[in-house]
C-alpha positions in Angstrom: 103.9 50.6 49.1 107.6 50.8 48.9 107.5 54.3 50.4 105.7 53.0 53.4 108.3 50.3 53.9 111.1 52.8 53.8 109.2 55.0 56.3 108.8 52.0 58.6 112.6 51.2 58.3 113.5 54.8 59.1 111.2 54.9 62.1 112.9 51.8 63.5 116.0 53.9 63.7 114.3 56.2 66.2 112.0 54.0 68.2 113.3 50.4 68.3 115.8 49.7 71.1 118.6 47.5 70.2 121.2 45.8 72.4 124.7 47.4 72.4 127.3 45.7 70.2 129.7 43.6 72.1 132.8 45.5 73.2 136.0 44.9 71.1 138.0 44.1 74.3 137.2 43.6 78.0 139.2 46.7 78.8 136.9 48.9 76.7 133.9 47.9 78.8 135.9 48.7 82.0 137.1 52.1 80.6 133.5 53.0 79.5 132.1 52.1 82.9 134.9 54.1 84.6 134.0 57.1 82.4 130.3 56.6 83.1 131.1 56.6 86.9 133.1 59.8 86.6 130.3 61.5 84.7 127.7 60.2 87.2 129.6 61.6 90.1 130.0 64.9 88.3 126.3 65.1 87.4 125.1 64.3 90.9 127.4 66.8 92.5 126.6 69.5 89.9 122.9 69.0 90.4 123.2 69.0 94.2 124.3 72.6 94.1 122.7 73.6 90.8 122.0 77.2 91.5 125.6 77.8 92.7 126.9 75.8 89.8 125.1 78.1 87.3 126.4 81.1 89.2 129.9 79.7 88.8 129.6 80.1 85.0 128.4 83.7 85.4 131.6 84.4 87.4 133.7 82.9 84.6 132.6 85.9 82.5 131.8 83.9 79.4 131.0 85.8 76.2 127.3 86.5 76.0 126.6 87.2 79.7 124.4 85.6 82.2 122.0 83.9 79.7 124.9 82.1 77.9 126.5 81.2 81.2 123.3 79.6 82.5 122.9 77.8 79.1 126.5 76.5 79.2 126.1 75.3 82.8 122.8 73.5 82.2 124.1 72.2 78.8 127.2 70.6 80.3 125.1 68.7 82.8 122.7 67.6 80.0 125.7 66.4 77.9 127.1 64.4 80.8 123.8 62.8 81.5 123.2 62.0 77.8 126.6 60.3 77.6 125.9 57.7 80.3 123.5 55.3 78.4 126.1 54.6 75.6 128.9 54.1 78.1 126.9 51.6 80.2 125.8 49.8 77.0 122.1 50.2 77.6 119.5 49.1 75.1 119.0 52.2 73.0 117.6 53.1 69.6 120.3 53.3 67.0 119.8 57.1 66.7 120.0 57.7 70.5 123.1 55.4 70.6 124.8 57.9 68.3 123.5 60.9 70.3 124.8 59.4 73.5 128.2 58.6 71.9 128.5 62.2 70.6 127.5 63.5 74.1 130.5 61.7 75.6 132.8 63.4 73.2 131.2 66.8 73.5 131.4 66.6 77.3 135.2 66.2 77.2 135.6 68.9 74.6 133.3 71.3 76.5 135.2 70.8 79.7 138.5 71.2 77.9 137.3 74.6 76.5 135.9 75.7 79.9 139.0 74.7 81.8 141.3 76.5 79.4 139.0 79.5 79.5 139.0 79.5 83.3 142.8 79.1 83.4 143.3 82.0 81.1 140.5 84.4 82.0 139.4 83.6 85.6 142.2 81.8 87.5 141.0 83.5 90.7 137.8 81.4 91.0 137.6 79.0 93.8 136.6 75.9 91.8 136.9 74.6 88.3 133.4 73.1 88.5 134.0 69.4 87.7 132.2 68.5 90.9 129.9 71.5 91.0 130.5 73.7 94.0 130.4 70.8 96.4 134.1 70.3 96.3 136.5 73.3 95.6 138.9 72.1 92.9 141.2 75.0 92.4 141.9 75.7 88.7 145.3 74.9 87.4 147.0 73.2 84.4 145.7 69.9 85.8 142.2 70.8 84.7 142.8 70.9 80.9 144.9 67.7 81.3 142.0 66.0 83.0 139.7 67.3 80.3 142.0 65.8 77.7 141.6 62.6 79.7 137.8 62.8 79.3 138.3 63.1 75.5 140.6 60.1 75.5 138.1 58.0 77.5 135.4 59.0 75.1 137.5 58.1 72.1 138.5 54.8 73.6 134.9 54.0 74.5 133.7 55.0 71.0 136.3 52.9 69.3 135.6 49.9 71.4 131.8 50.0 71.4 131.1 51.7 68.1 127.5 51.4 66.7 129.1 51.0 63.2 130.1 47.4 64.1 126.5 46.6 65.0 125.2 48.0 61.7 127.8 46.0 59.7 127.1 42.7 61.5 123.3 43.2 61.1 123.5 44.0 57.4 125.6 40.9 56.6 123.0 38.5 58.0 
């Protein structure tokens, strides 16, 4: 029977929604909400012109050609979308809370890599892609700096709303 109990405990990790741990500071909640708002604006604008957004990545001449460019374009939207539940402190399973936390980090890192790639290899493109092709944001050194800002927002949010704190408090009871 012990094996069955362990199985049940492991399944709770994947299917039981838990409330988010309280933020360490009030500023963390505001920062996470701000980052979620930025990501929401980015996702909506990127999806609004999805076909042109994917074509933008083809123009960047990423290694691997058209298929990789489309995968990267769709993947970045997927990561942005996955990051939002953690940032808004929604009730999530512990496993998905970690997935969402990681997606916030990966979004910033992916945009940092793409903005540096664009700056070095395709500075002639009309937009960096943060807001899809809805708004032309000309590539420049500001883009990698903004991407570093995304990473900082993800780090601050992760520190202040870490699921580790929730697990530690639950295990002590």
